[in-house]
MMTF fields as JSON, N, C-alpha, C and O atoms, coordinates in Angstrom:
{
  "mmtfVersion": "1.0.0",
  "mmtfProducer": "UNKNOWN",
  "numBonds": 347,
  "numAtoms": 348,
  "numGroups": 87,
  "numChains": 1,
  "numModels": 1,
  "chainsPerModel": [1],
  "groupsPerChain": [87],
  "chainIdList": ["A"],
  "bondAtomList": [4, 2, 8, 6, 12, 10, 16, 14, 20, 18, 24, 22, 28, 26, 32, 30, 36, 34, 40, 38, 44, 42, 48, 46, 52, 50, 56, 54, 60, 58, 64, 62, 68, 66, 72, 70, 76, 74, 80, 78, 84, 82, 88, 86, 92, 90, 96, 94, 100, 98, 104, 102, 108, 106, 112, 110, 116, 114, 120, 118, 124, 122, 128, 126, 132, 130, 136, 134, 140, 138, 144, 142, 148, 146, 152, 150, 156, 154, 160, 158, 164, 162, 168, 166, 172, 170, 176, 174, 180, 178, 184, 182, 188, 186, 192, 190, 196, 194, 200, 198, 204, 202, 208, 206, 212, 210, 216, 214, 220, 218, 224, 222, 228, 226, 232, 230, 236, 234, 240, 238, 244, 242, 248, 246, 252, 250, 256, 254, 260, 258, 264, 262, 268, 266, 272, 270, 276, 274, 280, 278, 284, 282, 288, 286, 292, 290, 296, 294, 300, 298, 304, 302, 308, 306, 312, 310, 316, 314, 320, 318, 324, 322, 328, 326, 332, 330, 336, 334, 340, 338, 344, 342],
  "bondOrderList": [1, 1, 1, 1, 1, 1, 1, 1, 1, 1, 1, 1, 1, 1, 1, 1, 1, 1, 1, 1, 1, 1, 1, 1, 1, 1, 1, 1, 1, 1, 1, 1, 1, 1, 1, 1, 1, 1, 1, 1, 1, 1, 1, 1, 1, 1, 1, 1, 1, 1, 1, 1, 1, 1, 1, 1, 1, 1, 1, 1, 1, 1, 1, 1, 1, 1, 1, 1, 1, 1, 1, 1, 1, 1, 1, 1, 1, 1, 1, 1, 1, 1, 1, 1, 1, 1],
  "groupList": [{"groupName": "MET", "atomNameList": ["N", "CA", "C", "O"], "elementList": ["N", "C", "C", "O"], "formalChargeList": [0, 0, 0, 0], "bondAtomList": [1, 0, 2, 1, 3, 2], "bondOrderList": [1, 1, 2], "singleLetterCode": "M", "chemCompType": "L-PEPTIDE LINKING"}, {"groupName": "ALA", "atomNameList": ["N", "CA", "C", "O"], "elementList": ["N", "C", "C", "O"], "formalChargeList": [0, 0, 0, 0], "bondAtomList": [1, 0, 2, 1, 3, 2], "bondOrderList": [1, 1, 2], "singleLetterCode": "A", "chemCompType": "L-PEPTIDE LINKING"}, {"groupName": "LEU", "atomNameList": ["N", "CA", "C", "O"], "elementList": ["N", "C", "C", "O"], "formalChargeList": [0, 0, 0, 0], "bondAtomList": [1, 0, 2, 1, 3, 2], "bondOrderList": [1, 1, 2], "singleLetterCode": "L", "chemCompType": "L-PEPTIDE LINKING"}, {"groupName": "PRO", "atomNameList": ["N", "CA", "C", "O"], "elementList": ["N", "C", "C", "O"], "formalChargeList": [0, 0, 0, 0], "bondAtomList": [1, 0, 2, 1, 3, 2], "bondOrderList": [1, 1, 2], "singleLetterCode": "P", "chemCompType": "L-PEPTIDE LINKING"}, {"groupName": "VAL", "atomNameList": ["N", "CA", "C", "O"], "elementList": ["N", "C", "C", "O"], "formalChargeList": [0, 0, 0, 0], "bondAtomList": [1, 0, 2, 1, 3, 2], "bondOrderList": [1, 1, 2], "singleLetterCode": "V", "chemCompType": "L-PEPTIDE LINKING"}, {"groupName": "ARG", "atomNameList": ["N", "CA", "C", "O"], "elementList": ["N", "C", "C", "O"], "formalChargeList": [0, 0, 0, 0], "bondAtomList": [1, 0, 2, 1, 3, 2], "bondOrderList": [1, 1, 2], "singleLetterCode": "R", "chemCompType": "L-PEPTIDE LINKING"}, {"groupName": "TYR", "atomNameList": ["N", "CA", "C", "O"], "elementList": ["N", "C", "C", "O"], "formalChargeList": [0, 0, 0, 0], "bondAtomList": [1, 0, 2, 1, 3, 2], "bondOrderList": [1, 1, 2], "singleLetterCode": "Y", "chemCompType": "L-PEPTIDE LINKING"}, {"groupName": "CYS", "atomNameList": ["N", "CA", "C", "O"], "elementList": ["N", "C", "C", "O"], "formalChargeList": [0, 0, 0, 0], "bondAtomList": [1, 0, 2, 1, 3, 2], "bondOrderList": [1, 1, 2], "singleLetterCode": "C", "chemCompType": "L-PEPTIDE LINKING"}, {"groupName": "GLY", "atomNameList": ["N", "CA", "C", "O"], "elementList": ["N", "C", "C", "O"], "formalChargeList": [0, 0, 0, 0], "bondAtomList": [1, 0, 2, 1, 3, 2], "bondOrderList": [1, 1, 2], "singleLetterCode": "G", "chemCompType": "PEPTIDE LINKING"}, {"groupName": "TRP", "atomNameList": ["N", "CA", "C", "O"], "elementList": ["N", "C", "C", "O"], "formalChargeList": [0, 0, 0, 0], "bondAtomList": [1, 0, 2, 1, 3, 2], "bondOrderList": [1, 1, 2], "singleLetterCode": "W", "chemCompType": "L-PEPTIDE LINKING"}, {"groupName": "LYS", "atomNameList": ["N", "CA", "C", "O"], "elementList": ["N", "C", "C", "O"], "formalChargeList": [0, 0, 0, 0], "bondAtomList": [1, 0, 2, 1, 3, 2], "bondOrderList": [1, 1, 2], "singleLetterCode": "K", "chemCompType": "L-PEPTIDE LINKING"}, {"groupName": "SER", "atomNameList": ["N", "CA", "C", "O"], "elementList": ["N", "C", "C", "O"], "formalChargeList": [0, 0, 0, 0], "bondAtomList": [1, 0, 2, 1, 3, 2], "bondOrderList": [1, 1, 2], "singleLetterCode": "S", "chemCompType": "L-PEPTIDE LINKING"}, {"groupName": "GLN", "atomNameList": ["N", "CA", "C", "O"], "elementList": ["N", "C", "C", "O"], "formalChargeList": [0, 0, 0, 0], "bondAtomList": [1, 0, 2, 1, 3, 2], "bondOrderList": [1, 1, 2], "singleLetterCode": "Q", "chemCompType": "L-PEPTIDE LINKING"}, {"groupName": "GLU", "atomNameList": ["N", "CA", "C", "O"], "elementList": ["N", "C", "C", "O"], "formalChargeList": [0, 0, 0, 0], "bondAtomList": [1, 0, 2, 1, 3, 2], "bondOrderList": [1, 1, 2], "singleLetterCode": "E", "chemCompType": "L-PEPTIDE LINKING"}, {"groupName": "ASP", "atomNameList": ["N", "CA", "C", "O"], "elementList": ["N", "C", "C", "O"], "formalChargeList": [0, 0, 0, 0], "bondAtomList": [1, 0, 2, 1, 3, 2], "bondOrderList": [1, 1, 2], "singleLetterCode": "D", "chemCompType": "L-PEPTIDE LINKING"}, {"groupName": "PHE", "atomNameList": ["N", "CA", "C", "O"], "elementList": ["N", "C", "C", "O"], "formalChargeList": [0, 0, 0, 0], "bondAtomList": [1, 0, 2, 1, 3, 2], "bondOrderList": [1, 1, 2], "singleLetterCode": "F", "chemCompType": "L-PEPTIDE LINKING"}, {"groupName": "ILE", "atomNameList": ["N", "CA", "C", "O"], "elementList": ["N", "C", "C", "O"], "formalChargeList": [0, 0, 0, 0], "bondAtomList": [1, 0, 2, 1, 3, 2], "bondOrderList": [1, 1, 2], "singleLetterCode": "I", "chemCompType": "L-PEPTIDE LINKING"}, {"groupName": "THR", "atomNameList": ["N", "CA", "C", "O"], "elementList": ["N", "C", "C", "O"], "formalChargeList": [0, 0, 0, 0], "bondAtomList": [1, 0, 2, 1, 3, 2], "bondOrderList": [1, 1, 2], "singleLetterCode": "T", "chemCompType": "L-PEPTIDE LINKING"}, {"groupName": "HIS", "atomNameList": ["N", "CA", "C", "O"], "elementList": ["N", "C", "C", "O"], "formalChargeList": [0, 0, 0, 0], "bondAtomList": [1, 0, 2, 1, 3, 2], "bondOrderList": [1, 1, 2], "singleLetterCode": "H", "chemCompType": "L-PEPTIDE LINKING"}],
  "groupTypeList": [0, 1, 2, 3, 4, 5, 4, 4, 6, 7, 8, 1, 9, 8, 6, 10, 11, 10, 6, 2, 12, 2, 10, 10, 10, 2, 13, 14, 13, 15, 3, 8, 5, 2, 14, 16, 7, 8, 13, 8, 17, 3, 12, 1, 17, 8, 15, 15, 13, 4, 0, 4, 1, 8, 10, 2, 16, 18, 11, 10, 10, 10, 8, 14, 8, 6, 4, 14, 17, 13, 11, 10, 15, 2, 10, 2, 4, 1, 1, 16, 10, 1, 1, 2, 1, 12, 8],
  "groupIdList": [1, 2, 3, 4, 5, 6, 7, 8, 9, 10, 11, 12, 13, 14, 15, 16, 17, 18, 19, 20, 21, 22, 23, 24, 25, 26, 27, 28, 29, 30, 31, 32, 33, 34, 35, 36, 37, 38, 39, 40, 41, 42, 43, 44, 45, 46, 47, 48, 49, 50, 51, 52, 53, 54, 55, 56, 57, 58, 59, 60, 61, 62, 63, 64, 65, 66, 67, 68, 69, 70, 71, 72, 73, 74, 75, 76, 77, 78, 79, 80, 81, 82, 83, 84, 85, 86, 87],
  "secStructList": [7, 7, 3, 3, 3, 3, 3, 3, 3, 7, 6, 6, 6, 6, 6, 2, 2, 2, 2, 2, 2, 2, 2, 2, 2, 2, 2, 2, 2, 1, 6, 6, 6, 3, 3, 3, 3, 3, 3, 3, 7, 1, 1, 7, 7, 7, 7, 3, 3, 3, 3, 3, 6, 6, 3, 3, 3, 3, 3, 4, 4, 4, 6, 6, 7, 7, 1, 7, 1, 2, 2, 2, 2, 2, 2, 2, 2, 2, 2, 2, 2, 2, 2, 2, 2, 2, 7],
  "xCoordList": [61.377, 59.965, 60.309, 61.164, 59.356, 59.609, 58.703, 57.618, 59.478, 58.686, 57.279, 57.384, 56.366, 55.243, 54.923, 54.46, 55.122, 55.247, 54.035, 54.025, 52.95, 51.889, 51.808, 52.078, 51.427, 51.244, 49.967, 49.784, 48.762, 47.672, 47.673, 47.867, 47.349, 47.679, 46.338, 45.541, 46.316, 45.089, 45.143, 45.951, 44.345, 44.385, 43.555, 44.235, 42.649, 42.027, 42.817, 42.498, 43.818, 44.425, 45.943, 46.756, 46.196, 47.298, 48.625, 49.73, 48.473, 49.64, 50.318, 51.24, 49.964, 50.7, 52.055, 52.926, 52.36, 53.719, 54.776, 55.96, 54.133, 54.728, 55.099, 56.175, 53.939, 54.082, 55.297, 56.127, 55.286, 56.081, 57.399, 58.337, 57.626, 59.202, 59.568, 60.665, 58.442, 58.93, 59.399, 60.294, 58.504, 58.593, 59.926, 60.588, 60.294, 61.503, 62.847, 63.86, 62.682, 63.715, 63.815, 64.939, 62.729, 62.97, 63.278, 63.904, 62.809, 63.489, 64.929, 65.518, 65.473, 66.91, 67.61, 68.791, 67.046, 67.389, 67.414, 68.298, 66.462, 66.428, 65.979, 64.942, 66.754, 66.428, 66.141, 66.914, 65.019, 64.47, 64.111, 63.797, 64.019, 63.745, 62.076, 61.365, 61.738, 60.259, 59.058, 59.2, 57.985, 56.831, 55.916, 55.128, 56.157, 55.605, 54.144, 54.043, 53.126, 52.015, 51.388, 51.544, 50.721, 50.189, 48.757, 48.359, 47.988, 46.491, 46.008, 45.968, 45.601, 45.244, 43.526, 42.682, 43.398, 41.898, 41.002, 41.428, 39.791, 39.042, 38.711, 38.83, 38.334, 37.868, 39.063, 40.154, 38.786, 40.065, 40.176, 39.196, 41.297, 41.463, 42.666, 42.935, 43.501, 44.788, 45.78, 46.683, 45.328, 46.089, 47.521, 47.641, 48.57, 49.743, 50.291, 51.242, 49.834, 50.056, 51.113, 50.973, 51.951, 52.949, 53.031, 53.507, 52.622, 52.486, 53.768, 53.951, 54.602, 55.669, 55.192, 54.948, 55.027, 54.64, 53.257, 52.887, 52.672, 51.096, 51.338, 50.306, 52.392, 52.216, 52.339, 53.005, 51.877, 51.534, 52.9, 53.156, 53.82, 55.142, 55.151, 55.766, 54.381, 54.484, 52.934, 52.247, 52.364, 50.88, 50.958, 51.155, 50.761, 50.493, 49.257, 49.251, 48.276, 47.163, 47.176, 46.273, 48.369, 48.627, 49.796, 50.391, 50.326, 51.053, 52.737, 53.713, 52.61, 54.283, 54.372, 55.48, 53.13, 53.537, 53.804, 53.466, 54.383, 55.024, 56.608, 57.463, 56.537, 58.377, 59.053, 59.365, 59.38, 59.998, 61.368, 62.044, 61.798, 63.151, 64.086, 63.49, 65.36, 65.968, 65.621, 65.637, 65.269, 65.05, 63.759, 63.636, 62.68, 61.43, 61.962, 61.606, 62.705, 62.972, 63.672, 63.32, 64.849, 65.609, 64.608, 64.843, 63.625, 62.546, 61.982, 62.099, 61.372, 61.237, 62.201, 61.931, 63.42, 64.603, 64.562, 64.463, 64.66, 65.032, 63.996, 64.342, 62.587, 61.627, 61.651, 61.313, 62.092, 62.066, 63.116, 62.955, 64.206, 65.632, 65.167, 65.431, 64.313, 63.935, 62.918, 62.844, 62.289, 61.325, 61.998, 61.691, 62.77, 63.565, 64.425, 64.473, 65.04, 65.638, 64.993, 65.559, 63.778, 62.747, 62.346, 61.85, 62.68, 62.301, 60.702, 59.982],
  "yCoordList": [214.359, 214.03, 213.433, 213.802, 212.264, 211.35, 212.108, 212.645, 212.009, 212.495, 211.463, 210.265, 211.996, 211.034, 210.721, 211.639, 209.46, 208.817, 207.793, 206.804, 208.181, 207.322, 206.813, 207.52, 205.521, 204.69, 204.134, 203.42, 204.363, 203.818, 203.128, 203.622, 201.545, 200.708, 199.843, 199.729, 199.187, 198.41, 197.303, 196.465, 197.009, 195.74, 194.905, 193.894, 194.813, 193.9, 193.172, 192.039, 193.827, 193.215, 192.62, 192.131, 192.675, 192.112, 193.012, 192.473, 194.314, 195.107, 195.282, 196.094, 194.639, 194.782, 194.36, 195.11, 193.181, 192.849, 194.015, 194.095, 194.813, 195.934, 196.992, 197.586, 197.144, 198.286, 198.039, 198.88, 196.501, 196.072, 195.931, 196.006, 195.738, 195.981, 197.315, 197.628, 198.33, 199.623, 200.369, 201.167, 199.804, 200.399, 199.807, 200.568, 198.713, 198.213, 199.013, 199.304, 199.285, 199.758, 201.201, 201.666, 201.967, 203.3, 203.353, 204.288, 202.287, 202.28, 202.137, 202.752, 201.248, 200.993, 202.19, 202.357, 202.979, 204.323, 205.464, 206.32, 205.466, 206.371, 205.848, 206.264, 205.056, 204.459, 205.357, 206.23, 205.112, 206.069, 207.271, 207.961, 207.851, 209.033, 209.186, 210.179, 208.014, 208.055, 207.566, 206.75, 208.057, 207.062, 206.807, 207.612, 205.643, 204.99, 204.24, 203.254, 204.77, 203.866, 203.49, 204.19, 202.287, 201.894, 201.618, 201.177, 201.953, 201.782, 200.946, 201.43, 199.641, 198.979, 199.404, 199.532, 199.541, 199.876, 198.234, 197.145, 198.56, 197.008, 196.634, 195.468, 197.588, 197.5, 197.446, 197.994, 196.872, 196.899, 198.564, 199.083, 199.211, 200.535, 200.585, 201.589, 199.501, 199.786, 201.004, 201.399, 201.506, 202.357, 201.843, 200.844, 202.704, 202.515, 204.106, 204.471, 204.964, 206.178, 206.558, 206.044, 207.248, 207.519, 208.984, 209.816, 209.414, 210.653, 210.939, 210.099, 212.166, 212.599, 213.831, 214.822, 213.759, 215.055, 215.63, 216.8, 214.727, 215.11, 215.485, 215.853, 215.461, 215.853, 214.472, 213.575, 214.357, 213.067, 213.19, 214.192, 212.014, 211.962, 211.049, 211.29, 209.772, 208.905, 208.367, 208.136, 208.161, 208.034, 206.873, 207.16, 205.461, 204.597, 204.955, 204.607, 205.585, 206.004, 206.999, 207.243, 207.705, 208.834, 208.641, 209.581, 206.963, 206.689, 206.216, 205.874, 206.343, 206.179, 204.654, 204.244, 203.549, 202.47, 202.078, 202.831, 200.961, 200.562, 201.25, 201.505, 201.389, 201.78, 200.634, 200.012, 200.167, 199.013, 199.245, 198.27, 200.436, 200.772, 201.683, 202.394, 201.717, 202.628, 204.079, 204.83, 204.443, 205.997, 206.354, 207.495, 205.426, 205.733, 205.834, 206.821, 205.011, 204.964, 206.008, 206.624, 206.398, 207.616, 209.098, 210.078, 208.922, 209.86, 210.422, 211.499, 209.151, 209.247, 209.607, 210.419, 208.968, 209.489, 211.086, 211.874, 211.552, 212.942, 213.784, 214.663, 213.42, 214.17, 214.031, 214.955, 212.764, 212.727, 213.533, 214.152, 213.552, 214.575, 215.682, 216.369, 216.249, 217.704, 218.212, 219.29, 217.115, 217.407, 217.38, 218.21, 216.534, 216.411, 217.738, 218.39, 218.059, 219.588, 220.645, 221.524, 220.685, 221.818, 221.708, 222.631, 220.303, 220.31, 220.252, 220.24],
  "zCoordList": [199.07, 198.665, 197.396, 196.591, 197.328, 195.925, 194.978, 195.199, 193.776, 192.465, 192.09, 191.826, 192.123, 191.637, 190.202, 189.525, 189.611, 188.412, 188.472, 189.205, 187.549, 187.36, 186.113, 185.143, 185.984, 184.829, 184.961, 185.948, 183.935, 183.577, 182.259, 181.148, 182.68, 181.737, 181.785, 182.716, 180.338, 180.225, 180.884, 180.483, 182.012, 182.797, 181.87, 181.695, 181.31, 180.622, 179.505, 179.145, 178.989, 177.915, 178.592, 177.807, 179.738, 180.672, 180.467, 180.416, 180.359, 180.408, 181.78, 181.86, 182.781, 183.979, 183.928, 184.368, 183.415, 183.222, 182.671, 182.997, 181.846, 181.018, 182.106, 182.172, 183.024, 184.223, 185.026, 185.369, 185.333, 186.411, 185.879, 186.672, 184.653, 183.975, 184.207, 184.669, 183.818, 183.604, 185.08, 185.36, 185.741, 187.272, 187.913, 188.619, 187.748, 188.374, 187.611, 188.245, 186.264, 185.598, 186.013, 186.2, 186.178, 186.743, 188.182, 188.683, 188.879, 190.152, 190.444, 191.333, 189.602, 189.376, 188.83, 189.135, 188.109, 187.61, 188.522, 188.486, 189.315, 190.301, 191.948, 192.465, 192.537, 193.745, 194.836, 195.231, 195.299, 196.437, 196.056, 197.025, 194.966, 194.443, 193.897, 194.052, 193.285, 192.752, 193.605, 194.516, 193.293, 194.086, 192.836, 192.341, 192.466, 191.183, 191.409, 192.139, 190.763, 191.281, 189.595, 188.594, 189.69, 188.394, 188.745, 189.823, 187.63, 187.517, 186.432, 185.301, 186.655, 185.5, 185.31, 186.197, 184.017, 183.749, 183.717, 183.33, 184.223, 184.284, 182.663, 182.284, 181.841, 180.689, 179.367, 179.527, 178.329, 177.381, 176.805, 176.27, 176.959, 176.524, 175.786, 175.126, 175.833, 175.178, 175.393, 174.655, 176.682, 177.427, 178.042, 178.752, 177.641, 178.253, 178.606, 177.915, 179.5, 179.601, 180.704, 181.814, 180.523, 181.465, 182.025, 181.253, 183.289, 183.652, 184.836, 185.717, 184.764, 185.501, 186.062, 185.374, 187.61, 188.162, 187.612, 187.702, 187.112, 186.727, 185.145, 184.585, 184.413, 182.825, 182.126, 182.643, 181.286, 180.256, 179.438, 178.771, 179.546, 178.896, 177.859, 176.82, 178.075, 177.148, 176.864, 177.859, 175.556, 175.536, 174.324, 173.144, 174.85, 173.736, 172.885, 171.704, 173.372, 172.612, 171.744, 170.943, 171.898, 170.841, 170.109, 169.581, 170.013, 169.049, 169.654, 168.986, 170.988, 171.34, 171.608, 171.954, 171.473, 171.792, 173.138, 174.052, 173.377, 174.884, 174.974, 174.125, 176.275, 176.437, 176.242, 177.257, 175.121, 174.785, 174.173, 173.846, 174.007, 173.287, 174.247, 175.056, 174.227, 174.924, 174.874, 175.849, 173.501, 173.302, 173.926, 174.37, 174.023, 174.751, 176.18, 176.825, 176.712, 178.097, 178.497, 179.503, 177.725, 177.857, 177.969, 178.676, 177.18, 176.947, 178.649, 179.232, 179.019, 180.454, 181.476, 182.361, 181.362, 182.467, 182.222, 183.163, 180.659, 180.702, 181.512, 182.302, 181.236, 181.795, 183.324, 184.064, 183.785, 185.281, 185.838, 186.89, 185.163, 185.699, 185.724, 186.711, 184.649, 184.493, 185.793, 186.382, 185.929, 186.923, 188.409, 189.265, 188.585, 189.991, 190.092, 191.135, 189.043, 188.966, 189.382, 190.032, 189.068, 189.334, 190.923, 191.571, 191.461, 193.073, 192.914, 193.912]
}
């Protein structure tokens, strides 16, 4: 069973491209192991929130910014690996 990864992003500010970039990078890292879905908000929210198995791992609104550095990406990778290990 694929691990659910949900990204809620600000659709009004055009963050969809950032979501699609992250989705591709995660799919390349974990081929066939993730169920990644993205939801763009209709209003301006500034959101770029990433949840792994229902747990908030990355939050732009709480100061994490975008997933735009290797260290931020590796934080997500670590959370995904931990969730996959738990089964």
